[in-house]
PAGUVO-722110 format. One record per atom (N, C-alpha, C): x, y, z. Coordinates in pm, whole numbers, plus 50000, padded with zeros to 5 digits. Layout:
% PAGUVO-722110
XYZ ...
END
This chain:
% PAGUVO-722110
456124863354885 456164867554745 456644881954734 456114890454829 456504904454828 458014905754852 458504897654947 459944897854977 460774893854856 460294883354783 460994878854663 461004889654556 459884896754542 459794907354441 460774918554471 460804922254604 461724932954641 463194928854618 463464916354651 464834911354629 465204911754480 464254907654396 464484907854251 464724921954201 463894931454253 464064945354212 465434950754255 465844947154376 467134951754427 468284946354342 468184933554304 469224927754218 469274934554083 468104937454027 468044944053896 468684957853903 468364965154013 468924978554029 470454977854043 470934968154121 472374966654140 473084963254008 472434954553929 472994950753800 473094962853707 472024971053705 472004983053620 473114992553659 473314994653793 474365003453840 475744998153800 475914985053807 477204978953771 477514981153623 476464979653540 476654981753397 477054996053367 476455005453438 476805019553420 478265021953456 478705015953570 480095017553611 481065011553510 480734999653456 481594993153357 481665001353229 480495006653186 480475014753064 481315027153080 481215033453199 482025045353224 483505042153222 483855030853281 485275026753282 485765023953142 484925017253060 485325013952922 485545026452839 484685036552866 484855048952790 486175055752822 486695053052937 487955059452975 489185051952932 489035040152868 490185031952829 490365032552679 491545037252634 491885036952492 491125047052409 490405056352472 489685066452396 490095080152444 489625090152372 489975103752406 488725112152399 488625121952489 487445130352490 487295137552358 486055139252310 485845145552179 486495159152167 486505167252273 487085180552258 488605179752241 489205169052297 490645167252277 490935162952133 490035154752077 490205150751938 490165162751846 489365172751882 489235184451795 490245195251830 491155192551923 492165202151958 491695212652055 490525210652118 489955220452209 490375217052350 490855226452425 491345223852560 490195221552656 490515215152767 489485212352866 488985225152930 489875235152946 489425247853004 488405254452914 488645254052782 487675259752690 486355252452701 486425239352719 485215231352734 484445235652858 485195238252968 484525241753093 483885255553085 484485264453001 483925277952990 482635278252909 482365267552831 481165267352750 479935265752839 478805271752799 477585270352877 477095255952875 476405252352981 475855238852990 474835236752879 474945225052816 474015221952707 472845213852762 471795214652689 470615207052727 470915192252714 470705184852824 471065170652826 470305162752722 469035165552709 468215157952615 468685160252472 469065172952440 469545175952306 470845168552277 471755168452376 473035161452359 472815146652333 471905140652408 471665126252390 471105123552252 470235132252204 469665130352071 470755131351965 471645141451981 472715143051884 473655131151887 473925125952006 474835114652019 474295102351946 472975100751946 472385089051882 472495089851731 472485102151673 472485103451527 473845107151470 474735112751554 476025117451505 476965105751478 477705106851365 478695096651332 479855097651430 480215086551494 481315086451589 482415077251538 483475082751480 484555074351426 485325067251535 486015056951495 486845049551589 487995058751630 488025062351756 488915073151800 490385069851777 490795057451802 492205054451790 492675055351644 491825050451552 492195051551411 492235066151367 491265074051414 491235088151376 492445095551431 492825092451557 493995099151615 495255095751536 495365083251492 496525079451413 496535086951280 495365087751216 495295094751088 495535109751105 495045115151219 495265129351246 496755132251260 497445123651331 498895125451347 499605124651213 499175115051128 499795113450997 499515125550909 498275130550913 497905141750827 498605154650867 498755156850997 499355169251046 500865168851040 501415157251063 502875156451074 503575150950952 502835147850844 503475142250727 503895127950754 504925123250687 505385109550707 505835107250850 505315097050912 505595094651053 506815085851071 507575088751174 508725080551208 508275069651305 507765058951251 507285048151336 508455039751386 508255033651502 509315025451560 509515013051475 510725010751429 511014999051349 511354987351439 511364975451376 511724963751454 513154964851506 514014971651427 515394973451471 515454981751598 514644992451601 514655001251718 514124994051841 513184984751821 512594977751935 513474966451987 514184959751895 514854947451935 516374948351932 516934959851897 518384961451902 518714971752010 518704968152134 518984977852239 520404983152229 520574995852261 521895002152254 522644999352385 523134987152401 523854983352522 525214990152525 525684992952644 527024998552659 528064987952621 529074992352548 530134983052509 531024980052630 531164967452667 532004964052784 533464968252763 534124971652870 535514976152861 536434965152810 536074952552842 536944941552801 536714937252657 535764943552586 535454939452449 536644942252357 536864933452261 537884935552159 537344945552057 538224954152005 537744965251922 538644967551802 538054973451697 538824978851586 537924988651510 538514997151430 537795006551343 538185003551200 537175002651115 537434999450974 536875010650887 537685014750790 537235024850693 537735020750556 536805017750468 537155013850331 537315026550248 538525030750229 538785043150155 538445041850007 538355029549960 538005027449819 536495025549800 535735025649909 534305023349899 533545036249872 532215035549895 531365047149871 531765058649962 531765070849906 532235082549980 531385085250104 530065082450094 529195086050206 529365076750325 530035065450306 530225055950415 531535058750488 531425064550606 532615067550685 533075055150759 533945057050856 534475045650932 533405038951018 533635026351050 532755018551136 533565013551254 533075016351375 533725011051495 533064997751531 533894987651552 533394974151579 533994969351711 533144963351792 533604957051916 532804944251936 533404934552005 532654922252028 533124915252154 532174908252213 532434898952322 531904885452275 531934875652361 531394862652320 529874863052304 529214873352361 527744873752359 527164883852260 527914894452227 527354904952143 528384910152044 527854915051929 528654922451832 528134936851830 529024946451856 528644960551860 529204967551735 528324974251661 528774982451549 528324996751575 529165006351538 528855020251571 529375029451462 528575039551430 528985050051339 529525061651424 530825064151425 531395074451512 530845088351483 530325090551362 529845103851323 528415106451368 527765096451425 526345097851461 526165095651610 525435104651675 525125102751815 524185090851833 524445083151935 523625071451964 523515062151843 524605061351766 524545053251645 524995039051664 525065034251788 525545020851816 524395010751805 524684999051749 523704988351742 524334975451795 523514967751865 523964955251925 523384943651846 524234935451787 523804924251704 524014911251781 523054902251767 523064889751845 523624878151763 524424869551824 525034858351751 524014849251683 522914846051749 521934836851690 521354842551561 521024855651563 520484862051443 521524862651333 522754865651369 523834865951271 524014852051208 524024841751292 524224828151239 523094824251145 521884828351178 520724824851094 520794831750958 521554842850950 521644850750827 522814846750739 523564836850779 524734832950701 524344828650561 525074833750461 524774830550322 525944823650253 526804817150330 527944810250271 527454798050192 528284792350103 527844781050021 527394768850100 527844767450224 527404756050305 526024758650366 525684771250384 524404774650448 523304778050347 523694781350227 522744784250120 523134776049998 522174768649944 522444760749825 522884769949711 523984766849648 524544775749545 523664776549421 522814766849400 521944766849283 520614773849311 519924769349415 518584774849444 518614787049536 519704788349615 519764799249712 518994796449840 518444784349854 517654780949972 518544776650088 518044778450211 518804774650330 519014759550338 520184755850387 520484741650404 520334737350549 519894746350635 519684742950776 518414749650825 517914744750935 516734750750997 517164759851113 516434770551132 516774779951240 516784773151376 515964762851393 515884756351524 517134747951554 518014746051455 519274738951480 520284747651552 520094760651552 521064769851613 521014768451765 522104765451830 522104764651977 521804778452037 520974778752138 520634791652199 521844797552270 522834789352302 524034794252371 525134798152272 524804799552144 525814802952044 526464816352078 527764817552052 528484829952082 529424833751970 530264843551994 531224848451896 532624844651941 533384838451850 534764834851880 535724845151824 535454849951702 536394859251640 535664867551535 536034880251523 535474889351422 536624897251360 536664898051228 537694906251163 537114912451036 537624924050995 537104930750877 537714925450748 536914925350642 537404922150508 536754932250412 537154931750286 536574940750186 535074938550170 534644926050185 533234922750163 532374925050286 532984924650404 532194926350525 532934921250647 532194918850754 532774913750878 532804898550875 534004892950886 534144878350889 533974873651033 533044864351054 532664860451190 532814845251206 533474841551315 533554827551352 532824825851485 532014815251496 531124813651610 531644803651713 531284806051838 531434796251945 530164787951953 530294775051976 529124766351990 528214767451869 528814765651751 528074766351624 527184754051608 526404753651504 525584741951474 526504729851462 526284719451541 527254708451550 527674702651415 526744700351324 527114693351200 527954702151106 528024715251136 528834724051053 530294724651100 530544719751220 531914720451274 532434706851317 531714696051286 532154682751326 533364678451244 534124669351298 535334664051232 536324675151197 536394685251281 537394695751262 537074705851154 535874705251098 535504714850995 535414728951055 535654738950972 535564752751015 534434759650941 533644767351013 532574774950949 532744789750979 532754797950875 532914812450888 531844819250803 531214829350859 530244837250781 530814851050755 530284857650653 530634871550624 529374879850632 529364889750722 528254899250733 528544910850638 527774912250528 528094922650428 528034936650488 528874945750434 528854959450482 527494965950460 526764961450359 525424966850337 524524964050458 524664952050516 523884948850635 524294957350754 525604960250763 526094969050870 525504983050851 525504987950726 524945001250698 523455001850731 522734991050701 521314990750736 521124990950887 521984983650959 521914983451105 522154997251163 523085004651102 523435018051150 522555028951091 521575024851009 520655034150945 521355043750850 522525039550801 523145047050692 522345044850564 521705033650560 520765030450452 519445026650514 518355029450442 517045025050485 516575013450401 515525006950445 514994995650368 514555000050230 514215013050218 513785017950086 514955018249988 516195017850039 517365017649951 517675003649900 517024993749956 517234979949914 516204976349808 516634969849705 515704965949599 514824954449648 513624957749683 512674947749730 511444947949641 510744936649627 509504936549549 508354942349631 508544954749676 507534961849754 507214974849681 505964978849687 505514990449610 506325002749643 506505005649771 507225017849810 508665017449763 509305005849771 510685004449727 510815006949578 509875001749500 509905003649354 509625018149318 508575024049379 508195037749345 509265047749388 510005044649491 511105053349532 512085055249417 512255044949336 513185045649224 512555051949100 511325048349070 510705053148945 510065066848958 509645070349081 508865082549099 507415080249059 506545089549094 505115088749063 504645102249008 503855101848903 503245113848848 501735112648866 501145121848942 499685122148956 499125131048846 497995126948791 497565133448667 496075136348661 495755145848573 494385148648532 494345146948380 493265151248318 493095148948174 494235155248093 494565167648124 495575174748046 496955168548066 497295165148191 498625159648220 498845146448149 497895137348159 498085124048101 498055124547949 497275133747892 497245135047747 498605138947692 499355146747769 500675151247725 501755140847748 501575132147847 502685123447888 502485108547866 501245104147844 501035089747827 501735084947700 502335073247706 503095068247592 502385056647524 502605055647394 502115044447312 503345037647253 503675026247311 504925019347281 504655007847184 505555006247089 505364996146985 505434982047042 504494973847002 504384960047052 505644951947022 506144952846898 507304944746860 508524948446943 508714961446971 509834965647055 509664960747198 508434961347247 508134956547383 508454941847398 508204933847296 508384919447305 509834914947288 510714923647243 512114919747223 512794916947357 513714907447356 514504904547476 515434916347506 515564919347635 516484929847681 516234943347614 514974946147583 514664958747515 514354969747615 514734981947582 514424993447665 512924996047666 512244992847555 510794995047546 510044986847650 510524974747678 509874966547780 509914973447915 511104978247953 511234984748083 510484998148086 510365004747971 509575017147966 508115014448003 507585003147959 506214999447995 506094997348145 507024989948202 507004987448348 507115000648424 508035009148381 508245022048449 506985030648441 506355031148325 505155039748310 503975034648391 503865021448407 502815016148495 503065020948637 504335021048678 504665025748814 504435040648828 504825048448730 504775063048741 503375068748719 502705064148615 501395069548580 500235060048611 500555047148624 499495037248638 498815034148508 499395038548394 498705037448265 499725038448151 499625029348054 500475029747935 499775021847824 500065025347699 499465018347584 500545011347503 500155000147441 500934993947335 500174996147204 500914997147093 500284998846961 500804987946868 500084986046758 500444976146655 500474961946710 499534958846798 499434945346852 498694936446751 499214924746717 498554915946619 497134912346665 496224911746566 494834907746597 494784892546608 495154888146726 495274873846755 494794871846898 493954861846920 493414859647054 494504856447157 495634851547112 496724848147204 497644860047231 497434871347166 498274883147190 498194887447336 497004886647395 496844890847535 497704882147628 497834869447594 498664860347675 500134863847658 500554866447535 501974869747512 502364882747582 501484892747576 501784905647640 501874904047791 500894897247849 500824896147994 501974887748049 502224876347988 503284867548037 504674872948006 504764882747917 506064889547896 506464896848024 505464900748104 505724907848229 505794898248347 504764889748361 504704880748477 503644870148450 503444861348546 502394851348535 501024857948535 500074851648469 498704856548468 498024853048600 497314862548656 496494859948776 495144854548728 494974841548739 493724835348693 492624837848796 491404840748750 490254842948836 489124833648793 487984835148857 486854826648819 486334829948679 486794841348621 486464844348482 487344836648384 488394830248438 489294822548354 490684828548350 491554822448271 492924827648259 492904840948184 492094841748083 491834854348012 490324856148007 489874867747963 488424870147953 488144879347835 486904879047790 486474887147677 485434897247723 485684909947690 484744920647725 483964924347600 482764919347590 481864922747479 480434920047522 479514927047459 478114926047497 477584912147462 476794906447557 476174893547532 474904892447615 473964884447574 472724883047653 472994875747785 472154878747884 472254872548017 473684873648074 474224885548064 475604887748107 475754885648257 476844878948297 477124876648439 477884888348500 478204898348418 478934910048465 478454921948386 478254933348455 477754945348387 478714949948278 479994946148288 480954949748184 480644942848052 479874931748059 479554924147939 478234928447878 477884940847901 476694946947838 477184958647752 476244965347685 476614976647600 476344990047668 475904989847793 475575002147863 476785009447918 476525021447967 477575029448030 478075022148155 479375022348175 479985016048292 480815026548364 480365030448483 481035041048557 482405037048608 483155047048649 484515044848697 484535035348816 485455025948814 485505015648917 486855008448913 487064999749010 488194990449010 487634976349004 488354967548938 487864953948920 488124945249044 487174936449068 487334925049160 487694929049303 487064939649353 487324943449492 486724933649591 485934924149544 485414913649633 486414902349649 487524902749574 488604893049595 489614899049694 490344890549763 491304895349861 492634887749846 493654894149783 493624907949734 493134908549591 492664920449547 492314922049406 493584921949321 493464918849193 494654919449107 495134933749090 496434935449070 497004948949058 496954954148915 497394946148820 497514950748682 496424944648596 495794953148515 494824948248416 495354951448277 495224941748188 495674943148049 494464941147959 494204950647869 493064949747777 493544952047635 493344942047548 493744942947408 492494944547323 492464955047240 491304957847155 491364949447028 490364940847011 490234932846889 489354939946788 488224945546834 487294953046749 486714964546830 486434975646763 485734986846827 485164995746717 484294989946636 483794996546516 482425002846533 481785001146649 480455006746670 480545020646732 479485028646723 479505041746786 479625040546938 480405049546998 480565049447143 481645039847188 481575036147317 482515026447370 483885032047403 483985045347422 485265051247460 485665046647600 486945043247619 487455039247750 487705051647835 487425050647964 487565061748057 488535057848168 489415067148205 490365064648313 490475077048401 490645074948533 490805085948627 491795081648736 492655090848777 493695087748876 493085087949016 492645076349063 491995075349193 492935078449310 494215074749295 495145077349404 495385092249421 495395099749311 495545114349321 494445120149408 493205116149384 492075121149462 492175116249606 492535103549625 492655098049760 493675105549843 494825108549784 495855115749859 495445130249884 494725136449791 494265150049813 493265150849929 492455140549944 491445140550051 491995135650185 493095128350182 493585121850304 493795131450421 494375143350402 494585152250518 493295156550586 492145154950519 490895159850576 490095148950647 490575136750648 489765126150709 489755126950860 490625135450918 490575137151063 489375145551104 488795152851007 487545159951035 486425149651039 485555150651138 484565140151154 483575139351039 483395150250965 482485149650851 483095141750736 484435141450727 485115134050620 485575120250666 485595117950796 486125105450851 485485092850797 484175092750764 483585080150715 484285074250593 484975082550513 485695077050398 486765067050442 487285068850562 488335059950613 487855051250727 486545051850759 486025044450874 484855035250838 484225037850726 483005030450691 483345019150594 483035006950632 483284995450546 482204994550437 482674994850311 481764993250196 481834978650152 480694971750145 480724957550106 480824955849954 481614946249912 481704942249771 481434927349763 480654923549665 480184909649662 479924905149520 480204892449494 479804886049368 479234872449403 478044869749355 477414856849379 476594852749259 477164844349175 476464840049054 477144827548999 476354818948937 476884806948869 477744798248962 477334797449088 478034788749182 479244794949248 479524807849221 480644814749285 480094824549388 480844826349495 480454836049598 481714842049660 481884855049639 483024862349693 482514874549768 483214877849876 482794889449956 484004895750024 484044909050024 485044916450101 484484930250128 484944936650234 484514950250263 485744959050279 485654971450230 486814980250224 486414994650253 487385002450305 487195016750316 487435023050179 486825034450154 487135041850031 488585046250034 489025051750147 490425055750165 490995047550279 492105040950254 492715032650356 494135037550382 494585035950508 495925040250544 496255036150686 497345041650736 497785038750872 498535050750925 499305048951033 500015060351092 501055066150997 501485058550898 502455063750801 501775071950692 500445071750686 499725079650587 498845071250496 498475077150384 497585070950286 498235058450226 497425048150200 497975036150136 497175031750015 495835032050022 495045026649911 493735034049893 493225033249771 491885038249740 491075026449685 489805025649726 488935014849679 487585020949641 487185019049515 485935024949466 485405016449352 484235010749370 483655002349266 482155001249284 481415012349263 479955012349287 479185001249216 479514997849088 478694987449023 478774973849091 479814971549170 480034958349226 479894958049379 479234968449433 478964968349575 477944957649610 478124951449726 477194941449773 476194947349870 475404938749927 474414943050027 475084943050164 474614952150249 475104952150387 474564939850459 475454932650523 475034920450592 474034923650702 474224935350765 473284939750867 472714953350826 471454954250790 470884966950743 470694977250853 471114974250976 470964984151083 472024995151070 473054992950987 474105003050971 473525015450903 473885027150954 473415039850901 474495045450809 474195046450679 475215051050583 475075065850549 474165072750614 473925086750578 475165095450596 475925093050703 477105101250728 478245098150630 478165086650565 479165082950464 478835088950328 477575090450297 477155094450163 477735107950123 477695117850213 478135131250175 479625131950140 480525126850224 481935126950181 482195118050060 481425107150046 481585098549929 481185105949802 480215114849812 479835123049697 480985132149654 481725137249752 482875145649718 483905137549641 484205125449690 485145116749620 484655114049478 483375110349464 482825107149332 482885119149240 482605130949294 482635143049212 484035145949160 485045143649244 486425146449204 486935136749098 486635124049113 487145114449014 486385115348882 485105119848888 484275120448767 484285134148700 485015143648758 485105156748695 485675155248554 485115162448458 485555160848319 487035164148301 487565172848390 488985176148382 489865165248443 489255155548510 490015144648572 490085132248485 489185131348386 489035118748311 489805118948180 490595108548161 491265105948033 490355096847952 489935101547835 489025094047748 489735090347619 489625077647581 490315073047461 489525061647397 489215063147269 488545052247198 489615043047141 489705031347199 490715021947155 490385016647016 491425014246939 491285008846804 491904994946799 491474986646702 492104973546690 493614974946679 494334967046759 495784968146764 496284975946884 495364982546956 495734989547079 495644979947198 496494982247296 496414974747421 496734984547534 495904984747636 496154993447751 496514984847871 497534989247945 497944982748070 497814993248179 497114990048288 496944999948393 496904993348531 497195001848631 497224997548771 495804997848826 495214986248842 493834985048889 493654989949032 494744990449110 494664994949248 494865010049261 495145016649151 495325031249151 494375038249056 494305033448932 493555040248826 492175034048813 491145042548825 489775038048804 489475038148654 488675028648609 488375027948468 486885025648446 486425028848326 485035026948288 484925028248137 483695029848086 483535031747941 482185038047914 482125044847801 480855050347754 480015039247692 478705041547688 477815031847623 478155030847475 477855019347415 478065017747271 476835010947211 476675012447079 475465007847011 475844998446898 475654985546920 475974975646816 474854974146716 473684980346744 472544979246653 472424991346561 473395000846572 473335012946490 473515009546343 473135019146258 473225017146113 474675013846075 474845003545999 476174999345959 476754988646050 476054985646162 476514974946251 477754978946327 478634969346346 479844971846424 479844963446551 480994962946618 481124955246741 482224961246828 482224957146954 483284961147047 483734948747123 485024945547109 485534933247168 486944935847222 487104934147352 488394935247417 488744921947482 490004918047471 490504906147541 491294910847662 491094904147778 491714909047901 492404898347982 493294902948072 493984894148167 494454902748284 494794895948395 495244902848516 496624898048558 497314906448637 498574902648701 498454906248848 498884897148935 498844899649080 499944909649118 499714916649229 500674926849275 502054920849299 502114909449369 503424903949404 504214899949279 503504895549174 504194891549051 504684903648972 503864914148965 504304926148894 505464932948967 505344934349099 506394941049175 507694933149174 507584919849166 508774911549154 509544915049027 508804917348919 509434921348793 509954935748802 509134944648857 509514958848864 510754961048950 510984952249047 512164953549133 513454951749054 513364946348932 514554943748850 514754954248741 514044965548748 514284976148651 515764979948659 516474980048547 517924982848552 518234996248618 519314996348693 519745008548760 519995019348656 519495031148680 519635042248587 518395044248503 517755033248458 516545034548378 515375039248463 515245033448584 514125037248670 514215051848709 515435056648733 515625070048787 515645080948680 515795077448553 516035087848452 514825096848429 513625091848454 512435100248440 512045106848571 512525101248681 512085105548814 512655119048854 513895121548818 514595133248870 515515129148983 516175138849044 517185135849145 516595131249277 515405136049312 514865133249446 514045120349446 514385110649531 513605098249539 512175101149585 511245093149535 509835094849572 509615089449713 508835096749791 508365092049922 506905096249936 506135089450021 504745093650043 504655107950096 505585111950183 505565125550235 505795135850126 506715132950035 506955141949923 505725142949834 505055131549811 503835131549730 502765140549792 502555139049924 501545147249991 501905162149984 503175165250001 503615179249998 503355185449861 503715178249755 503535183749621 502065185249584 501245175749627 499815176849599 499205188649673 499695191249793 499175202649869 499535215849803 500625216049728 501035228249659 500365229849523 499585219849481 498985220049347 497675227849345 497245231549223 495955238249207 494805228949244 495025215949233 493975206349268 493595207749415 494575210549499 494315211649643 493285222549671 493355233649600 492395244549621 490975239949592 490795232149485 489465227049452 488945217749561 489835209449613 489435200049718 489025207649845 489815217549884 489485225550002 488125231949987 487865237449869 486565243849846 485415234049864 485545221949809 484475212149818 484305207049961 485415204850030 485325199950168 484695210550257 485035223250233 484465233950315 482945235150297 482445231550181 480995231750161 480305221850254 480995210750282 480465200750375 480795204250519 482005209250541 482485212250676 483125226050675 482345236750698 482865250450687 484045253350780 484225245750885 485295248550979 486655243150939 486735236250824 487985229950784 489015240650749 490285237750778 491375246750746 492175241150630 492665250050546 493445245850429 494805240750471 
END
C-alpha cells in the first residue's frame, strides 16, 4: 500500500510539473510580454528592482488582462492611422518575371482619362502580365481561369438578369490564353481550351477585360473608387460630419415630404445623403396617415420586418413589452442590439405629441467612439474594446441574444459603436468581473450624455425623423399623459436593413454625393485626424487622464 501511495504521489508531482511546462510554453506563443506592450524595453525592465512575488500574484489575479493580439492590432491602428493591410490581390497575384518569349505591346488611350498613362501588356499561354511603366513593381500577373470566370459577354451573362450562364466548375483547369489585343473598351482575350460548350461546332468565344479592371489590378484605382453597396465606399463619396448640439442645430435639414416622394427628385437624394453624412434628417408636412410610415420607408428600400411587426407604434400602454412603450424617461441607446445584425435605419413618424414632455434626444455615438478609439491601447481603456456586453430580449415566446463590445474595430481602425443600457441582458456566467469595464464605460456614457452633445427636439404631428441606428444614439424625455388638459404621444416606426439602405445609397447620382463633401474624399484616417484636431479631443484627453494619468495626448 505504501508503495502504491508513493507511486501515486510521484505521478501527481510529474503531472503538475508537466502542466507548468505546458502553461509556460503557451504563454510564449502568440503573446507579448507586458512591458513590450507598453513600449518598455527589456533592459529597462531588468533595471527595475525586484518586486515582491506575493504582491505581483495578487495584482495579476485582480488586474484586467486584455487579449494581447487584439490590443496589439488596435495599438498599431491607433498609432499609425489607417493601416495598409495585405489585400487579396497582394497575396494571390505574385509579381512573376515576364518571360522573354512573351508577346508584348503597350497601349495608351490618349482620349481617355488624363491620370491613366500607358499600360504594358505581355502574355504567354499560361499568364497575362499587365504593368504600369510609371510605377516601380507595378506588374500584376493575371490567371486565365480567373479571367474566364469574370467574362461578362452576352453568352456568359444573361442580358436580362445579368446572371451567369455557366458554373465556375465548368472551366478547365488547363485553360490558357490564345490571343490578347487592345481595344477601346479593354483587353480582348481569346482562350485556349475554353469551356467546351462555348466553342463547340466552330463557335468562337472572346471576352473583354475592361480597362477599369486593369486599373484596379495595377492599383491605379482602389476598391473605394468603385461604387459598391458598402458603407466605406458610400461615405467616401458623401463625406461624414461629426456633430454636437450646436453643429447639428445649424446643419440638420427638414425636407418637405411631397418633394421627397417625387420621382427623380433632388430632395429624395438629399435625404439619403444627409443620413450618410450626419446620420440624421427630418421630413416635414407628412400626412397624418398610418400608412405614411410605409410610404416613406419603402420610398428608400424594403422594410426590415422584426418580431415587433412590419411597422410598430411607440406610445404608452399598460403591461408594455418594451420600455419604449412606457411614458418614462428613456436613455440614449441603439435599437435591437440583440439581433444580428441590428437594423441600420430607423424611421419615426409623429402622429401626436400633445402632452408635456416627450422631447426626442439624439447623440452622435460614432463621434465619441472615434474620439476614444486611440486610447483603447491603454489597459485602463481597453475593456471598451475587449469586454463583451450581453444584449437580450425574452418575452411573449421570443428569445434573442447577442454580445458586443462598446467600441469595435480591427487593424484598419474603428468600425462600430454599440450602446444600449436599457436592453442589456444578464451575463450567462456571473463569474465575469465587470469592475474594470465600468470606469471606461462611464467615460463613454458621460461623453454621449453631455448636454453639449445632445440634440433635443420635440417632434410635432407631421414630422418624421430618419436616423442611422448604428451611429446615432436616441432616447426621449419622460412625458405625462395624465396632466391637465390630457394629450398623447404617438409615433409610428419602421426599420431598414444596412444592405438595403446601402444598396440605394450606392446609386446617389454622381456630383450630388460630392457637392456637400468638398474636394477630399472621406476616409477613416482622415476622420481620425480631423477629430484629433478638434476641441472635443481636448475634453476626451482630460477625462481619460483622470482614469489613466499616464496617457499621452
